[in-house]
C-alpha positions as CSV (number, residue, x, y, z in Angstrom):
1,M,89.4,-40.2,28.2
2,K,87.7,-42.5,30.7
3,L,83.9,-42.6,30.3
4,L,82.2,-41.7,33.6
5,N,78.8,-43.3,34.4
6,F,77.1,-44.8,37.5
7,Q,78.5,-48.3,36.8
8,S,82.1,-47.2,36.4
9,Q,81.9,-45.2,39.6
10,N,80.1,-48.0,41.6
11,V,77.1,-45.7,42.1
12,V,73.5,-47.2,42.1
13,V,70.1,-45.6,42.2
14,D,68.5,-46.2,45.6
15,W,65.4,-44.1,45.4
16,I,63.3,-42.3,42.8
17,S,60.1,-40.4,43.4
18,L,58.0,-38.5,40.9
19,N,55.5,-35.9,42.0
20,I,52.2,-35.3,40.3
21,Q,50.5,-31.9,41.2
22,G,46.9,-32.7,42.1
23,L,45.0,-35.9,42.6
24,P,44.6,-38.0,39.4
25,D,42.9,-41.3,39.8
26,P,45.5,-43.5,41.5
27,L,44.0,-46.6,39.8
28,I,44.9,-45.2,36.4
29,I,48.5,-44.6,37.5
30,A,48.7,-48.2,39.0
31,R,47.3,-49.8,35.8
32,C,49.8,-47.8,33.7
33,L,52.8,-49.1,35.8
34,S,51.4,-52.6,36.3
35,K,53.2,-53.8,33.1
36,H,56.5,-53.6,35.0
37,F,55.6,-53.3,38.7
38,T,53.2,-54.5,41.4
39,P,51.5,-51.2,42.6
40,H,50.6,-50.5,46.2
41,V,48.3,-47.5,46.6
42,L,48.0,-45.4,49.8
43,M,45.6,-42.5,50.3
44,T,46.9,-40.2,53.1
45,D,49.0,-43.0,54.5
46,V,46.1,-45.6,54.6
47,S,46.4,-48.5,52.3
48,S,43.5,-48.4,50.0
49,I,44.0,-50.3,46.8
50,G,45.8,-53.6,46.7
51,F,46.9,-55.6,43.7
52,H,47.1,-59.0,45.4
53,G,46.7,-61.1,42.3
54,L,49.5,-59.2,40.5
55,K,52.9,-60.5,41.6
56,K,55.7,-58.7,39.7
57,K,59.3,-58.8,40.7
58,Y,59.4,-55.1,41.3
59,K,57.1,-52.9,43.3
60,V,55.9,-49.3,43.2
61,S,54.2,-47.2,45.9
62,I,51.6,-44.6,44.8
63,R,50.7,-42.2,47.6
64,Q,48.1,-39.6,47.4
65,Y,48.2,-36.6,49.8
66,T,44.9,-34.7,50.1
67,G,46.2,-31.9,52.2
68,S,44.2,-33.0,55.3
69,K,47.4,-32.9,57.5
70,G,48.5,-29.5,56.1
71,Y,50.7,-31.3,53.6
72,W,51.1,-30.8,49.8
73,V,48.1,-31.9,47.7
74,G,49.3,-34.3,45.1
75,T,50.5,-37.8,44.2
76,K,53.9,-39.4,44.8
77,I,55.1,-42.4,42.7
78,I,57.9,-44.0,44.7
79,F,60.5,-46.6,43.7
80,S,63.1,-47.7,46.3
81,G,66.0,-50.0,46.4
82,K,66.0,-52.6,43.6
83,D,62.7,-51.2,42.3
84,A,64.4,-47.8,41.8
85,V,67.3,-49.5,40.0
86,Y,64.9,-51.3,37.7
87,F,62.9,-48.1,37.0
88,Y,66.1,-46.3,36.2
89,K,67.1,-49.1,33.8
90,L,63.7,-48.7,32.0
91,I,64.3,-45.1,31.6
92,K,67.9,-45.5,30.4
93,T,66.9,-48.2,27.9
94,Q,63.9,-46.1,26.7
95,R,61.5,-49.0,27.6
96,L,59.2,-46.7,29.7
97,D,56.3,-45.0,27.9
98,W,56.2,-41.6,29.5
99,G,52.9,-41.0,27.7
100,L,51.3,-43.3,30.3
101,L,52.1,-40.8,33.0
102,K,50.7,-37.7,31.2
103,F,47.6,-36.3,32.6
104,D,45.9,-33.2,31.0
105,E,45.5,-31.1,34.1
106,H,48.3,-32.5,36.2
107,S,52.1,-31.9,35.9
108,L,54.7,-34.6,36.5
109,S,58.1,-33.7,38.0
110,L,61.0,-35.5,39.7
111,G,60.5,-35.4,43.4
112,R,63.7,-37.0,44.6
113,I,66.6,-39.2,43.4
114,D,69.0,-40.9,45.9
115,L,72.3,-42.5,44.8
116,C,74.3,-44.9,46.8
117,F,78.1,-45.6,46.4
118,S,78.8,-49.2,46.6
119,R,82.4,-50.2,47.5
120,P,83.2,-53.9,47.1
121,N,84.8,-55.6,50.1
122,D,88.1,-57.3,49.7
123,L,90.0,-59.6,51.9
124,N,91.9,-56.7,53.5
125,H,88.7,-55.3,54.9
126,T,88.1,-57.5,57.9
127,S,86.9,-56.8,61.4
128,K,90.1,-58.4,62.8
129,L,92.2,-55.8,60.9
130,F,89.9,-53.0,62.1
131,D,90.1,-54.3,65.7
132,A,93.9,-54.4,65.4
133,F,93.9,-50.9,64.1
134,L,91.8,-49.7,67.1
135,V,94.1,-51.5,69.6
136,D,97.2,-50.0,67.9
137,S,95.8,-46.5,67.9
138,R,94.9,-46.8,71.6
139,L,98.3,-48.1,72.4
140,S,100.1,-45.4,70.4
141,K,97.8,-42.7,72.1
142,K,98.7,-44.2,75.5
143,I,102.5,-44.1,74.7
144,S,102.1,-40.6,73.4
145,I,100.4,-39.5,76.7
146,E,103.0,-41.3,78.8
147,S,105.7,-39.6,76.8
148,D,104.1,-36.2,77.3
149,L,103.8,-36.7,81.0
150,S,107.3,-37.7,81.4
151,L,108.4,-34.6,79.6
152,V,106.3,-32.4,81.8
153,S,107.5,-34.1,85.0
154,H,111.1,-33.7,83.7
155,E,110.6,-30.0,83.1
156,L,109.0,-29.5,86.5
157,S,111.9,-31.2,88.3
């Protein structure tokens, strides 16, 4: 039996977000994740805390929503693209300490996970072949229409 996993199916993680109900201190979250990521903190869509001296290969966005725009009150921790892939790898290899993201009065939950199917290109997938396919399909459609018209005109005569 073939083992199915993301890698065997050419599926990669493209986005992971975590939700924290309420407003824990974003600096604490940023410090907890700074071992692996460069944090970027936004408070109601306004950049508020920058970690300019910290230059990690991967980034995390921490967004706090205060409910001022009628939106949910809470904190989102967002990993996208290669940052999400790395975060998922940390989870799979059990190198992420979930205890860092536990807050007494706030609950953590998965907000969203997006997967992306990655199909490798090969030499048969070129724009010239696609263009030829389009030309052939137009040509065969034209021939089909001309054939239908000749049948109709033959039946009318």
